[in-house]
N, C-alpha and C positions, 0 to 999 in steps of 0.2 A: 572316333579320335581317340588315342590311348593316352593317358593320364599317368605321368610317372612320380609315383608318391613317395620317392626316396628321401628320407628325413636327414636332414644335416645338423650336427652340433656344431653351431658358430656362434661364438660369442657376441662378435660385431660384424653383421653382413656388411659388404659395400655394394651398393646398386648404383649402377652408371647409366646413362642413356646416351645415343646418339643418333643422328640422321646419316644414313649411309647410301650413297648413290648406286643404283643397280640398273641393269638394262631396261627394267619393268618400270622404273621410276624410283624417286627416294623411298627407303624403308626406316623406321624408327626402330631402333633393336634397344630394348632394355636387358640388362644384365646384371646378376649379382656375382662379380669377379672375385668371391670368396669360395665358390663352390661349381665344380666342372658341371658343363652343359647345363648351366641355369639361365636360360635366357630366352626371349621371345621377341617376334619382330611383327611388324605391321605396316602395311602402305602408310607412308606420311599422311597423304589425302586422308584415310580413313581414321587415323589417331583421332582421340578425344582433345578436346582443348581445354586446358586447365579452369578457365572461368565457367566453363559448362558444368564441370563437375560442383561447384561450390552450390 
């Protein structure tokens, strides 16, 4: 998998998340809306649960 290492000079990034339906099941999408193409997605069933990170 290739990694995009493009740097962005953003003073206040805005990151948002949503759960979107898809034919293969729900997907969690996380995106920095201040930067083009700065997003990732994972199947909602595979996404970590916040209390598990503590």
